[in-house]
N, C-alpha and C positions, 0 to 999 in steps of 0.2 A: 508480413509485420503482422504482427496480434494484436487482436482484438481491444486488449485494456494492456496499460501501462501502467504505472507509475510511478511516482515522485517523492523522498522525503528531505526537508531540508527543517536542521535542526536552529531553530528562532534564539534559541541559546548562544551558542558561539557565532552566527553568524554566516553558517556552512552547511555543504551537504551532510545526505547522513547516511556512510555509508557502511555497508556491512549486516543492511536493518534483516533479517526474515522476511519475506511476502509473501503470504500462500492465499490462492483465489479459489474459491469454493461457491458450489451452489447454493442456491436456496437449501434445497436441500439439507446440508453439509458437504455434497459430496466433491473430494479435493478434485479440481482439474487442473491446476499449476500447483510448484513453488519457483521463490526464486531471490536470489539477494541483492540490495542494492550495490551497487557501483563505487569509483571513486568522486562519480557525483550525485548521486541519492538515487540513482534512476535506475529501475526494471523496465526494460522498452521489452522483453519480449514475453508476456505472464497469460501462460494461452494459448492457445490456438486462434486461427484465423475468424473466424466466425463463432458468433452463440452463439445459441438462441436467446429468443425474447422471454424476461422474468425475473427473477432476484436472483443475487450474489449477494457475495461478503468476498471483501480483503482482510483479509488479518494483518499486521505489523508486529512483531513481536519487537514492544519496544524495549521491556527491562532488561535486554542481554548489552545491547546498545550503551544506559546507560552505565550501568551498575561495571563498562568495560569500560568507562572513563570515569571512573569512581563515585560517581554518585548516584540517589534512590529519584524510584520514580511514584510516583500514585497509579501511575498504567503500566502495567505487565503489557500489556498489548494493548492493541488499537484496533477496534474491528468497523467496516464501514459497511454499511448495508447498502444493497443501489441498484435500481432495477435498468435493466440493460431493454432495448427494444433493437431490435438484429439492421434494421433499414438506418439507421442510425448512423452507422459505420464507427471508429473508431470510440475506444473512451481512455480516459484519462483520469487518474485519481491522483492527485496529493496530498501528498499531509505535513500540515504545517509544525511540528510537534516542539515541546521543551517537556521539561522533565513533570513538571504541574499545571499542563495546557494543551490542549491542539484544535486544532479547527482544520479542516477540508471542504475542496470545493471542485466542480466536475470542470477539469482542465481540457484542452482544447488540445 
């Protein structure tokens, strides 16, 4: 199981956001992993089974998702910065998304 997973929900349409490219980076900017949300809006395998403690960033490529639906968006991407403590185990990063707003939190 990956140490990091993500989930994107389209709050305008009330459904999972499939087809969004997701990239995991170390705080230094080094790319660790990349994936695309599945039809349930999930990325279950984003990177290795363990990560060192430190700062990380997940980038969600939102502009292609909305333009594919004929919608403009204020956010061409959403970057979520967070801190990992390796002894805490799995991290899940959900994103609630609309063209002009988003919300995120640490999921379980």
